[in-house]
MIVEX-393404 format. One record per residue (C-alpha): residue number from 1; chain; x, y, z. Coordinates in steps of 0.001 Angstrom, whole numbers, m for minus. Layout:
BEGIN
+-----+-------+---------+---------+---------+
|  nr | kette |       u |       v |       w |
+-----+-------+---------+---------+---------+
| NUM |     A |       X |       Y |       Z |
...
+-----+-------+---------+---------+---------+
***
This chain:
BEGIN
+-----+-------+---------+---------+---------+
|  nr | kette |       u |       v |       w |
+-----+-------+---------+---------+---------+
|   1 |     A | m101782 |  m43337 |    3995 |
|   2 |     A |  m99578 |  m40303 |    4432 |
|   3 |     A |  m96012 |  m41195 |    5145 |
|   4 |     A |  m93049 |  m39106 |    6479 |
|   5 |     A |  m89810 |  m39539 |    8250 |
|   6 |     A |  m91240 |  m38288 |   11528 |
|   7 |     A |  m94720 |  m37823 |   13060 |
|   8 |     A |  m95009 |  m35004 |   15624 |
|   9 |     A |  m97985 |  m35063 |   18053 |
|  10 |     A |  m98263 |  m31428 |   19186 |
|  11 |     A |  m97877 |  m28313 |   17087 |
|  12 |     A |  m96898 |  m25897 |   19905 |
|  13 |     A |  m93761 |  m23690 |   20033 |
|  14 |     A |  m91348 |  m26598 |   20569 |
|  15 |     A |  m93019 |  m29116 |   18205 |
|  16 |     A |  m93146 |  m26710 |   15295 |
|  17 |     A |  m89571 |  m25529 |   15975 |
|  18 |     A |  m88349 |  m29129 |   15629 |
|  19 |     A |  m90493 |  m29781 |   12510 |
|  20 |     A |  m89054 |  m26612 |   10806 |
|  21 |     A |  m85424 |  m27647 |   11710 |
|  22 |     A |  m85925 |  m31048 |   10317 |
|  23 |     A |  m87442 |  m29662 |    7076 |
|  24 |     A |  m84518 |  m27399 |    6693 |
|  25 |     A |  m82162 |  m30434 |    6784 |
|  26 |     A |  m84092 |  m32676 |    4420 |
|  27 |     A |  m86356 |  m34719 |    6727 |
|  28 |     A |  m90135 |  m34774 |    6311 |
|  29 |     A |  m92604 |  m34399 |    9156 |
|  30 |     A |  m96411 |  m34666 |    9828 |
|  31 |     A |  m97442 |  m32421 |   12649 |
|  32 |     A | m100788 |  m33336 |   14361 |
|  33 |     A | m102489 |  m30932 |   16669 |
|  34 |     A | m106169 |  m30616 |   17868 |
|  35 |     A | m105997 |  m26758 |   18212 |
|  36 |     A | m107627 |  m24361 |   15730 |
|  37 |     A | m104747 |  m22345 |   14298 |
|  38 |     A | m106874 |  m19230 |   13975 |
|  39 |     A | m107336 |  m19033 |   17816 |
|  40 |     A | m103684 |  m19496 |   18656 |
|  41 |     A | m102517 |  m16072 |   17462 |
|  42 |     A | m105298 |  m14179 |   19262 |
|  43 |     A | m104227 |  m12022 |   22214 |
|  44 |     A | m106843 |  m13764 |   24385 |
|  45 |     A | m105293 |  m17237 |   23687 |
|  46 |     A | m102006 |  m16759 |   25518 |
|  47 |     A | m100945 |  m13562 |   27227 |
|  48 |     A |  m97544 |  m14649 |   27980 |
|  49 |     A |  m94265 |  m13216 |   26656 |
|  50 |     A |  m91107 |  m15390 |   26583 |
|  51 |     A |  m87482 |  m14562 |   27234 |
|  52 |     A |  m85906 |  m16524 |   24451 |
|  53 |     A |  m82293 |  m17244 |   25422 |
|  54 |     A |  m79605 |  m16039 |   23018 |
|  55 |     A |  m78663 |  m19553 |   21935 |
|  56 |     A |  m82322 |  m20377 |   21231 |
|  57 |     A |  m82673 |  m17166 |   19211 |
|  58 |     A |  m79657 |  m18291 |   17099 |
|  59 |     A |  m81534 |  m21443 |   16299 |
|  60 |     A |  m84617 |  m19397 |   15263 |
|  61 |     A |  m82378 |  m17409 |   13047 |
|  62 |     A |  m80744 |  m20513 |   11505 |
|  63 |     A |  m84109 |  m22028 |   10627 |
|  64 |     A |  m85705 |  m18874 |    9154 |
|  65 |     A |  m88102 |  m17960 |   11896 |
|  66 |     A |  m86504 |  m14989 |   13515 |
|  67 |     A |  m86644 |  m12942 |   10310 |
|  68 |     A |  m90471 |  m13104 |   10573 |
|  69 |     A |  m90235 |  m11419 |   13995 |
|  70 |     A |  m88309 |   m8402 |   12905 |
|  71 |     A |  m89509 |   m5285 |   14656 |
|  72 |     A |  m91678 |   m6980 |   17318 |
|  73 |     A |  m89055 |   m8173 |   19841 |
|  74 |     A |  m87086 |   m6522 |   22683 |
|  75 |     A |  m83503 |   m7458 |   23681 |
|  76 |     A |  m82719 |   m8093 |   27317 |
|  77 |     A |  m79484 |   m6162 |   27926 |
|  78 |     A |  m79256 |   m6573 |   31657 |
|  79 |     A |  m80942 |   m8560 |   34557 |
|  80 |     A |  m81236 |   m7209 |   38105 |
|  81 |     A |  m81850 |   m9706 |   40907 |
|  82 |     A |  m82737 |   m8602 |   44389 |
|  83 |     A |  m84114 |   m9713 |   47691 |
|  84 |     A |  m87306 |   m7701 |   47783 |
|  85 |     A |  m86648 |   m4013 |   47281 |
|  86 |     A |  m83544 |   m3998 |   49462 |
|  87 |     A |  m80339 |   m2554 |   48040 |
|  88 |     A |  m77571 |   m4736 |   46693 |
|  89 |     A |  m78298 |   m7927 |   44793 |
|  90 |     A |  m76793 |   m8876 |   41502 |
|  91 |     A |  m76592 |   m7008 |   38194 |
|  92 |     A |  m75945 |   m9134 |   35076 |
|  93 |     A |  m74875 |   m6816 |   32333 |
|  94 |     A |  m72807 |   m8114 |   29394 |
|  95 |     A |  m70753 |   m5741 |   27307 |
|  96 |     A |  m72243 |   m3839 |   24439 |
|  97 |     A |  m70413 |   m6087 |   21952 |
|  98 |     A |  m71654 |   m9227 |   23555 |
|  99 |     A |  m74997 |  m11003 |   22742 |
| 100 |     A |  m77928 |   m9893 |   24817 |
| 101 |     A |  m78984 |  m12206 |   27638 |
| 102 |     A |  m82236 |  m12939 |   25836 |
| 103 |     A |  m84878 |  m11718 |   23469 |
| 104 |     A |  m88414 |  m10900 |   24602 |
| 105 |     A |  m91239 |  m11902 |   22271 |
| 106 |     A |  m94973 |  m12388 |   22849 |
| 107 |     A |  m95877 |  m16038 |   22620 |
| 108 |     A |  m98737 |  m15420 |   20141 |
| 109 |     A |  m96345 |  m13536 |   17717 |
| 110 |     A |  m93779 |  m16346 |   18035 |
| 111 |     A |  m96446 |  m18931 |   17424 |
| 112 |     A |  m97623 |  m17031 |   14302 |
| 113 |     A |  m94043 |  m16767 |   12922 |
| 114 |     A |  m93526 |  m20511 |   13503 |
| 115 |     A |  m96818 |  m21295 |   11719 |
| 116 |     A |  m96019 |  m19072 |    8780 |
| 117 |     A |  m92578 |  m20731 |    8410 |
| 118 |     A |  m94137 |  m24220 |    8651 |
| 119 |     A |  m96737 |  m23432 |    5987 |
| 120 |     A |  m93903 |  m22291 |    3625 |
| 121 |     A |  m91832 |  m25492 |    4262 |
| 122 |     A |  m91460 |  m28093 |    1511 |
| 123 |     A |  m91459 |  m31329 |    3597 |
| 124 |     A |  m93735 |  m30282 |    6496 |
| 125 |     A |  m97522 |  m31005 |    6552 |
| 126 |     A |  m99538 |  m29285 |    9283 |
| 127 |     A | m102592 |  m31333 |   10193 |
| 128 |     A | m104472 |  m28859 |   12357 |
| 129 |     A | m106927 |  m29240 |   13772 |
| 130 |     A | m106705 |  m32999 |   13861 |
| 131 |     A | m106817 |  m35534 |   16708 |
| 132 |     A | m105146 |  m38975 |   16957 |
| 133 |     A | m107619 |  m41711 |   17756 |
| 134 |     A | m105070 |  m44643 |   17783 |
| 135 |     A | m101370 |  m45037 |   17828 |
| 136 |     A |  m99265 |  m48206 |   17147 |
| 137 |     A |  m95511 |  m48292 |   17795 |
| 138 |     A |  m93575 |  m51546 |   16991 |
| 139 |     A |  m90561 |  m52911 |   15314 |
| 140 |     A |  m91937 |  m52083 |   11889 |
| 141 |     A |  m92629 |  m48458 |   12634 |
| 142 |     A |  m95361 |  m46083 |   13784 |
| 143 |     A |  m98862 |  m45917 |   12554 |
| 144 |     A | m101350 |  m43126 |   13676 |
| 145 |     A | m105068 |  m43228 |   12962 |
| 146 |     A | m106709 |  m39796 |   13083 |
| 147 |     A | m110273 |  m39299 |   14318 |
| 148 |     A | m111281 |  m38209 |   10823 |
| 149 |     A | m110171 |  m41574 |    9383 |
| 150 |     A | m106829 |  m40486 |    7880 |
| 151 |     A | m103903 |  m42775 |    8394 |
| 152 |     A | m100229 |  m41710 |    8984 |
| 153 |     A |  m97021 |  m43735 |    9083 |
| 154 |     A |  m93427 |  m42935 |    9966 |
| 155 |     A |  m90376 |  m44633 |   11524 |
| 156 |     A |  m90484 |  m42257 |   14590 |
| 157 |     A |  m93098 |  m40659 |   16755 |
| 158 |     A |  m92380 |  m37470 |   18791 |
| 159 |     A |  m94557 |  m36502 |   21735 |
| 160 |     A |  m94755 |  m32681 |   22074 |
| 161 |     A |  m98289 |  m32267 |   23508 |
| 162 |     A |  m97205 |  m30576 |   26702 |
| 163 |     A |  m97192 |  m31430 |   30341 |
| 164 |     A | m100171 |  m33730 |   30218 |
| 165 |     A |  m98892 |  m35674 |   27282 |
| 166 |     A | m101120 |  m38672 |   26361 |
| 167 |     A |  m98247 |  m40050 |   24395 |
| 168 |     A |  m96103 |  m40273 |   27471 |
| 169 |     A |  m98847 |  m41803 |   29434 |
| 170 |     A |  m99631 |  m44464 |   26730 |
| 171 |     A |  m95890 |  m45362 |   26728 |
| 172 |     A |  m95975 |  m46045 |   30432 |
| 173 |     A |  m93277 |  m43654 |   31218 |
| 174 |     A |  m93164 |  m42773 |   34891 |
| 175 |     A |  m93110 |  m39129 |   35862 |
| 176 |     A |  m91930 |  m37383 |   39090 |
| 177 |     A |  m94314 |  m34545 |   39679 |
| 178 |     A |  m95649 |  m32141 |   42306 |
| 179 |     A |  m97544 |  m28889 |   42642 |
| 180 |     A |  m96161 |  m25743 |   44133 |
| 181 |     A |  m98476 |  m23751 |   46388 |
| 182 |     A |  m98214 |  m20883 |   43861 |
| 183 |     A | m100090 |  m19500 |   40820 |
| 184 |     A |  m98443 |  m17297 |   38378 |
| 185 |     A | m100276 |  m14181 |   37388 |
| 186 |     A |  m99243 |  m12881 |   34028 |
| 187 |     A | m100061 |   m9405 |   32692 |
| 188 |     A |  m98688 |   m6663 |   30510 |
| 189 |     A |  m98212 |   m3277 |   31942 |
| 190 |     A |  m97526 |     148 |   30465 |
| 191 |     A |  m95269 |    2426 |   32544 |
| 192 |     A |  m93974 |    5918 |   32655 |
| 193 |     A |  m90210 |    5418 |   32594 |
| 194 |     A |  m88106 |    3378 |   30228 |
| 195 |     A |  m87077 |    m122 |   31270 |
| 196 |     A |  m83746 |     400 |   29560 |
| 197 |     A |  m83915 |   m3198 |   28197 |
| 198 |     A |  m83465 |   m4467 |   31810 |
| 199 |     A |  m85286 |   m7435 |   33408 |
| 200 |     A |  m85863 |   m7574 |   37048 |
| 201 |     A |  m86271 |  m10698 |   39272 |
| 202 |     A |  m87455 |   m9586 |   42732 |
| 203 |     A |  m87742 |  m12267 |   45435 |
| 204 |     A |  m90422 |  m11936 |   48047 |
| 205 |     A |  m91212 |  m14517 |   50774 |
| 206 |     A |  m94567 |  m15009 |   49071 |
| 207 |     A |  m93000 |  m15735 |   45739 |
| 208 |     A |  m90765 |  m14361 |   42900 |
| 209 |     A |  m91874 |  m11274 |   40963 |
| 210 |     A |  m90490 |  m10807 |   37499 |
| 211 |     A |  m90561 |   m7606 |   35342 |
| 212 |     A |  m89552 |   m8418 |   31710 |
| 213 |     A |  m88889 |   m5630 |   29148 |
| 214 |     A |  m91204 |   m5569 |   26088 |
| 215 |     A |  m91300 |   m3480 |   22880 |
| 216 |     A |  m93208 |    m251 |   23325 |
| 217 |     A |  m96896 |    m279 |   22641 |
| 218 |     A |  m98620 |    1294 |   19668 |
| 219 |     A |  m99129 |    4466 |   21728 |
| 220 |     A |  m95334 |    4640 |   22252 |
| 221 |     A |  m95365 |    4034 |   25997 |
| 222 |     A |  m92840 |    1569 |   27372 |
| 223 |     A |  m94220 |   m1882 |   28230 |
| 224 |     A |  m93185 |   m4781 |   30406 |
| 225 |     A |  m94488 |   m8235 |   31056 |
| 226 |     A |  m95170 |   m9171 |   34717 |
| 227 |     A |  m94902 |  m12690 |   36059 |
| 228 |     A |  m96086 |  m12676 |   39675 |
| 229 |     A |  m96099 |  m15729 |   41764 |
| 230 |     A |  m98673 |  m15555 |   44456 |
| 231 |     A |  m99752 |  m18120 |   47096 |
| 232 |     A | m102544 |  m20328 |   45669 |
| 233 |     A | m104994 |  m19109 |   48358 |
| 234 |     A | m104428 |  m15520 |   47216 |
| 235 |     A | m104742 |  m16133 |   43537 |
| 236 |     A | m108501 |  m15862 |   43165 |
| 237 |     A | m109006 |  m12660 |   45143 |
| 238 |     A | m105989 |  m11049 |   43397 |
| 239 |     A | m107244 |  m11920 |   39991 |
| 240 |     A | m110713 |  m10516 |   40877 |
| 241 |     A | m109359 |   m7054 |   41612 |
| 242 |     A | m110350 |   m4252 |   39222 |
| 243 |     A | m107734 |   m3080 |   36796 |
| 244 |     A | m106740 |     m57 |   38786 |
| 245 |     A | m106533 |   m1974 |   41990 |
| 246 |     A | m104467 |   m4756 |   40460 |
| 247 |     A | m102152 |   m2203 |   38910 |
| 248 |     A | m101674 |    m605 |   42306 |
| 249 |     A | m100737 |   m3927 |   43869 |
| 250 |     A |  m98285 |   m4539 |   41106 |
| 251 |     A |  m96775 |   m1146 |   41524 |
| 252 |     A |  m96200 |   m1677 |   45210 |
| 253 |     A |  m94079 |   m4649 |   44420 |
| 254 |     A |  m92081 |   m2749 |   41895 |
| 255 |     A |  m91271 |     104 |   44297 |
| 256 |     A |  m92088 |    2700 |   41807 |
| 257 |     A |  m88827 |    2705 |   39877 |
| 258 |     A |  m90672 |    2611 |   36482 |
| 259 |     A |  m93013 |    5356 |   37472 |
| 260 |     A |  m96838 |    5239 |   37259 |
| 261 |     A |  m98156 |    2101 |   35673 |
| 262 |     A | m101471 |     709 |   34291 |
| 263 |     A | m102516 |   m2620 |   32861 |
| 264 |     A | m102107 |   m2824 |   29042 |
| 265 |     A | m103858 |   m6122 |   28370 |
| 266 |     A | m105846 |   m9022 |   29833 |
| 267 |     A | m104574 |  m10857 |   32833 |
| 268 |     A | m103926 |  m14609 |   32864 |
| 269 |     A | m103096 |  m17170 |   35501 |
| 270 |     A | m101231 |  m20450 |   35444 |
| 271 |     A | m100904 |  m23023 |   38337 |
| 272 |     A |  m97225 |  m23829 |   38939 |
| 273 |     A |  m95883 |  m27352 |   39207 |
| 274 |     A |  m92838 |  m29490 |   38481 |
| 275 |     A |  m92683 |  m32720 |   36454 |
| 276 |     A |  m89798 |  m34757 |   35051 |
| 277 |     A |  m90134 |  m37959 |   32991 |
| 278 |     A |  m88144 |  m40899 |   34100 |
| 279 |     A |  m87143 |  m41419 |   30531 |
| 280 |     A |  m87532 |  m39297 |   27405 |
| 281 |     A |  m87381 |  m42188 |   24852 |
| 282 |     A |  m89010 |  m45526 |   24242 |
| 283 |     A |  m89400 |  m47794 |   21189 |
| 284 |     A |  m89627 |  m45446 |   18196 |
| 285 |     A |  m90587 |  m42562 |   20464 |
| 286 |     A |  m88995 |  m39398 |   21770 |
| 287 |     A |  m90419 |  m36700 |   24080 |
| 288 |     A |  m89615 |  m33057 |   23798 |
| 289 |     A |  m90551 |  m29838 |   25668 |
| 290 |     A |  m93099 |  m29975 |   28416 |
| 291 |     A |  m93947 |  m33575 |   27545 |
| 292 |     A |  m90537 |  m34468 |   28959 |
| 293 |     A |  m90094 |  m31900 |   31761 |
| 294 |     A |  m91832 |  m28839 |   33322 |
| 295 |     A |  m90200 |  m26442 |   35793 |
| 296 |     A |  m90949 |  m23358 |   37913 |
| 297 |     A |  m90589 |  m20153 |   35781 |
| 298 |     A |  m88290 |  m18727 |   38439 |
| 299 |     A |  m85294 |  m18575 |   36039 |
| 300 |     A |  m87325 |  m18300 |   32773 |
| 301 |     A |  m85824 |  m21523 |   31336 |
| 302 |     A |  m88885 |  m23651 |   30608 |
| 303 |     A |  m89410 |  m23023 |   26882 |
| 304 |     A |  m85646 |  m22778 |   26358 |
| 305 |     A |  m85234 |  m26262 |   27736 |
| 306 |     A |  m87718 |  m27381 |   25078 |
| 307 |     A |  m85773 |  m25507 |   22357 |
| 308 |     A |  m82588 |  m27309 |   23469 |
| 309 |     A |  m84465 |  m30669 |   23205 |
| 310 |     A |  m85552 |  m29709 |   19555 |
| 311 |     A |  m81956 |  m28641 |   18640 |
| 312 |     A |  m80366 |  m31795 |   20010 |
| 313 |     A |  m82987 |  m34205 |   18585 |
| 314 |     A |  m82809 |  m32560 |   15182 |
| 315 |     A |  m79010 |  m33013 |   15139 |
| 316 |     A |  m79300 |  m36642 |   16240 |
| 317 |     A |  m81886 |  m37327 |   13594 |
| 318 |     A |  m80173 |  m35460 |   10686 |
| 319 |     A |  m76774 |  m37042 |   11444 |
| 320 |     A |  m78353 |  m40450 |   11715 |
| 321 |     A |  m80155 |  m40044 |    8284 |
| 322 |     A |  m76745 |  m39157 |    6703 |
| 323 |     A |  m75431 |  m42487 |    8030 |
| 324 |     A |  m78453 |  m44287 |    6544 |
| 325 |     A |  m80023 |  m45049 |    9914 |
| 326 |     A |  m83772 |  m45264 |   10464 |
| 327 |     A |  m85077 |  m42151 |   12423 |
| 328 |     A |  m86399 |  m44493 |   15006 |
| 329 |     A |  m83240 |  m46492 |   15445 |
| 330 |     A |  m82587 |  m47426 |   19003 |
| 331 |     A |  m78961 |  m45990 |   18784 |
| 332 |     A |  m80285 |  m42568 |   17874 |
| 333 |     A |  m82864 |  m42685 |   20679 |
| 334 |     A |  m80097 |  m43589 |   23114 |
| 335 |     A |  m77903 |  m40693 |   21949 |
| 336 |     A |  m80799 |  m38282 |   22433 |
| 337 |     A |  m81535 |  m39594 |   25879 |
| 338 |     A |  m77880 |  m39303 |   27020 |
| 339 |     A |  m77585 |  m35803 |   25502 |
| 340 |     A |  m80550 |  m34268 |   27148 |
| 341 |     A |  m81097 |  m36154 |   30372 |
| 342 |     A |  m78305 |  m34456 |   32431 |
| 343 |     A |  m79069 |  m30910 |   31243 |
| 344 |     A |  m82808 |  m31154 |   31883 |
| 345 |     A |  m82390 |  m32720 |   35263 |
| 346 |     A |  m79676 |  m30209 |   36313 |
| 347 |     A |  m81867 |  m27262 |   35355 |
| 348 |     A |  m84948 |  m28809 |   36979 |
| 349 |     A |  m83055 |  m29438 |   40184 |
| 350 |     A |  m81624 |  m25892 |   40211 |
| 351 |     A |  m84966 |  m24143 |   39625 |
| 352 |     A |  m86758 |  m26369 |   42225 |
| 353 |     A |  m83971 |  m25628 |   44757 |
| 354 |     A |  m84143 |  m21834 |   44128 |
| 355 |     A |  m87928 |  m21876 |   44527 |
| 356 |     A |  m87608 |  m23563 |   47884 |
| 357 |     A |  m84691 |  m21448 |   49019 |
| 358 |     A |  m86357 |  m18130 |   48295 |
| 359 |     A |  m89608 |  m19428 |   49890 |
| 360 |     A |  m87985 |  m19666 |   53333 |
| 361 |     A |  m89243 |  m16799 |   55519 |
| 362 |     A |  m87449 |  m14931 |   58202 |
| 363 |     A |  m84701 |  m12338 |   58470 |
| 364 |     A |  m81902 |  m14867 |   58963 |
| 365 |     A |  m82849 |  m16594 |   55664 |
| 366 |     A |  m83150 |  m13250 |   53861 |
| 367 |     A |  m79611 |  m12297 |   55194 |
| 368 |     A |  m78055 |  m15446 |   53947 |
| 369 |     A |  m79706 |  m14987 |   50544 |
| 370 |     A |  m78370 |  m11419 |   50259 |
| 371 |     A |  m74897 |  m12709 |   51314 |
| 372 |     A |  m75021 |  m15215 |   48476 |
| 373 |     A |  m76098 |  m12547 |   45955 |
| 374 |     A |  m73253 |  m10357 |   47083 |
| 375 |     A |  m70780 |  m13160 |   46511 |
| 376 |     A |  m72084 |  m13748 |   42981 |
| 377 |     A |  m71867 |  m10005 |   42264 |
| 378 |     A |  m68223 |   m9922 |   43390 |
| 379 |     A |  m66837 |  m13150 |   41955 |
| 380 |     A |  m66341 |  m12621 |   38222 |
| 381 |     A |  m66087 |  m16252 |   37036 |
| 382 |     A |  m69183 |  m17275 |   39006 |
| 383 |     A |  m71100 |  m14281 |   37514 |
| 384 |     A |  m69978 |  m15251 |   34053 |
| 385 |     A |  m71308 |  m18761 |   34662 |
| 386 |     A |  m74686 |  m17488 |   35590 |
| 387 |     A |  m74814 |  m15348 |   32430 |
| 388 |     A |  m73829 |  m18223 |   30294 |
| 389 |     A |  m76744 |  m20232 |   31854 |
| 390 |     A |  m79151 |  m17362 |   31160 |
| 391 |     A |  m78034 |  m17203 |   27486 |
| 392 |     A |  m78446 |  m21045 |   27268 |
| 393 |     A |  m74797 |  m21499 |   26458 |
| 394 |     A |  m73747 |  m23939 |   29157 |
| 395 |     A |  m72964 |  m27583 |   28390 |
| 396 |     A |  m72590 |  m29372 |   25012 |
| 397 |     A |  m74433 |  m27076 |   22585 |
| 398 |     A |  m76065 |  m28541 |   19545 |
| 399 |     A |  m75009 |  m26850 |   16271 |
| 400 |     A |  m78298 |  m25017 |   15845 |
| 401 |     A |  m77961 |  m23282 |   19127 |
| 402 |     A |  m74582 |  m21949 |   17926 |
| 403 |     A |  m76349 |  m20644 |   14808 |
| 404 |     A |  m74767 |  m23314 |   12591 |
| 405 |     A |  m76447 |  m25669 |   10184 |
| 406 |     A |  m76288 |  m29324 |   11023 |
+-----+-------+---------+---------+---------+
***
């Protein structure tokens, strides 16, 4: 029987980040995931690129992951928000000496850097591919039987399997959830003019349209990631368009400010929904990432919420171990629940409200939204608050998100 301080079910971006953070601070983990690692770094596996908030990036630096991404990321130095292609809107642009608003990195590259870091860790065992066949949680601890017959044991189980978490379901944790009538189309484009490290969030009545700056391609041309929310009924015909026709449709929504564009990779699509677990802990169990919450990508905060979970839970467990507490101790689980519940609910509520607000059609609604943007642009403290949210620096920050060891 293999034993560790923690068993993590789910070796995705958030699960591996937590495992590495725990290893760096002396706690051992067993990470179980059914995916074949070789497929996870292929361009066809996940075409998304993520805007990693500055605070999340500081954690990746602190645990030794960021150094493996040198030369493949792009800083977000400014964000422009607008109502369609109309003038005005908001420009978030911190000073040259300030941290960027985020760091753009392709998911497959981030996944590869996390895996390489995990393989080099001393107290971290990656069991991939492996599938749990049975899980027991009780006062004595946690036991996991794998489908291949191996047995695992630890004081604490962490569910990190994503939005359809079987661990959450087995624990009987209720979930508030609904589907949006939208599908996100994700693609990478090459364009004529430089993006100047600027991200764009353009709100249309049919859904938000985001342009996120990426590192130039191998041919030297500027690239950006597109996240285009379309009505569910329009998703299939839009995805069926030939490359040139799809590039033309994307270009129309960009207004031509980046010049001529063309697709620079495969297209992907993801149905959009909302879910929020009623609790993120149970007996000897903690949920992190999409197992605990899932939000609309309108503000680009989904993965960063998961990173905040990982940073907070790592701090709770490491400090608990220094006090001699069992990692599954109810006091530690209660602290983690208190720490993360308000932040995740607040962000979930804000993104859901924004999604509904910008989905209201009509000139009057558009005028009100433009008025609100103008107010944010003019009121310095309000604008600074929004930039702090974008960087992931609002609220009680765990030490790792400040770039500090626990």
